N, C-alpha and C positions, 0 to 999 in steps of 0.2 A: 265490199262496202265502197260506194261511190258517192263522194261528197264534194260540192263546190267544183264541179268539173264542167268543161264546155265541149260539146260534140257539134260542130257546126260545118256547113257545107259538105255534108256527107250523104250517101245513099242510105246507109244503115248506121245507126249509132252503136248499139250493143246487141249482139246476138249471143244467147246463152242456151245451149242445147244439151240436155242431160240424157236424152233418149233420141234415137233416130226417128225419122219420119215414119209413122206407123208402128213405132216400137211398142212393145208390151212389157218393158222391164218393170220389176216390182217396186222399185224405189225411185223417188225423185230427188234431185239435188236440192238440199235445203239452204235457205238463206241468200236473199238478194236484196240489198238495201241501196236505193238511189235517192239522195236528198240534195236540195239546194243546187241543182245543176240545170244547164241549158242545153237543149237539143234543137238543132235546126236541120232537118232532112229536106233540103231544097234543091238537090242536084238532079240531073237527068236520071230517069229510071227506065230501062228498056222494057218493051212489051213482053209480057209474060214473067216479069220479075217483080219482086216486092221491094219496098223501101220503108223501113220503120225506125223510129228512134230506139225502140226496144222490142226485140222479138225473142220470146222464150218458148222452150218446149221441155216439159217434164220438170219444171221448177216449182218448189213449194216454199212457203214462208217469205213472201215477197212484200216489201214496203217501198212505196213510191210516194214521196211527200215533198211538197214545197218546191216543185220544179217548174220550168218554163219549156213548153214544147211548141215548136213551129213545124208545120208539115206542108209540103208542096210549094210550088212557085208558079207564077204566071208565065215564067220563061220556059217551063218544061211541062206543058199540058199536052196530052196525046191527042192525035187525030181521032174523030169519031169512028166507030166500027173497028176497033182493034181485033186482030185475029186471035190474040191472047190477052186475057185480062191483065190489067196493071193495077196492083193493089199497093197503096201506100197509106201511111198514117202515123200516129204517135206511138201507141202501145198495142202489141199483138201477143196475147198470152195464150199458148196452145198446150193442151194437156198440163195445165198449171193451175195452182190453186193456193188456198190459205194466203190470200193476198189482201192488202190494205192500200188503196189508192186514194189519197186525200191531199187537199190543199194545193193542187196543181193548176196551172194555166195551159189549156190546149188551144191552139190557134191554127186555123187552116189559112194558108197564104196562097192558094192557087186561084183566087179570084172567083170562087164559086163554080168551078168547072164541073160539068155533069155529063161529059161525053160517054158514049156507050163503051162498056168494057173498062171503065175507070172507077176506082173507089178510093176515097180519102176519108178515114174515120179517126176520131179521137182515140177511143179505147175500144178495142175488139177482144172479146173473150171468145176463143175459138173452141173447137171440139175438145170435149173432156170424155172420151170413150174408153180409155184404158182402164179396165176393171181393177187392175193392181193399184191404181192411184185413186180409187173411189173415195177414200177418206179425206182427200185434199180438195174436194170440189166445192169450195165455198170462198166467199171474199166480200169485201166492201168497196164501193166506189162512191164516195160522198165528199162534199165540200170542195168541189172543183169548179172551174169555169171553162166553158166551151164556146168558141166563137167561129162561125162561118162554115160549119159542116153541113153541106147541102145534098150529099149523095144518099142513096137508098139505104145505106148502113146507118145513117144518122150520126150523132155525136158519140153515143155508146151503143155498141153492137153486140148483143148476146146471141151468138149464132145457134143454128139448129141443133148442133151437136153438143151444146152446153148442157150437161147432165146434173149439175149440182144446185146449190142454193147460194145465189148471189144477191146481195142487197145493194141497189143503186137507187136511192130515192131521188126521184125527179125534183121534188121540192127542196132537197138539200144540196143540189147542184145548180149552177146558173148557166143558162143556155142563151146565147145571143146570136140571132140570124142563123139558126139551124133548122133545116127543113123537118127533121125528126130528132127529138131529143134522145129518146131511148128506143131502140128496136129490139124486141124480145122475140126471137123466132123459135123458141123452144115449144115442144108439144107437152101439154100438161105441166106447164112451167111451175117450178118451186121458187123461182126468183121473185124478189120483192122489188118493185119499181115505184111504189107510191106509199106515202105515209097512210096510216088508217084514217079514213075520212078525206083523203087527198084526191087529186085528179084521177 
């Protein structure tokens, strides 16, 4: 339980890994609640390394509510053509599910950098391929604000390996100066990104 905390001037805020990379363990670590806190991941991130306010793997029952997230810095943008991709952002949930992300402010502070091999995304839902965790593959992303996310991943990135049912209504989140609001790369997606009759 994390409440009223500050994680500032850091490469990574919180990392919570219940399973190893590529792991197929049958259970996920339950229970992660982050509320009323501030994250500012604005330090230098080397090429080929990630920098996230929250990075999880194999976690279920996640509540992220009423927080302020700053990601990136105009002082630490990589040169174009990186040999290894540099990924940073606010939330990166991998092999994780049963989540509720609501009432947060996500702000990109890198000045709109779009160099090759660079990514800065508000919320990334990554691969959900572990069959043992199949019942955890769902969640909500609503009532948040996103500002200045201009990369190919957009403000909300539902990656190709996302295999569950995620509801992220574009109409119930607010996007300002984002090139793509929601990027859903899943094949035969069961995700819901628009209200009935919406855009």
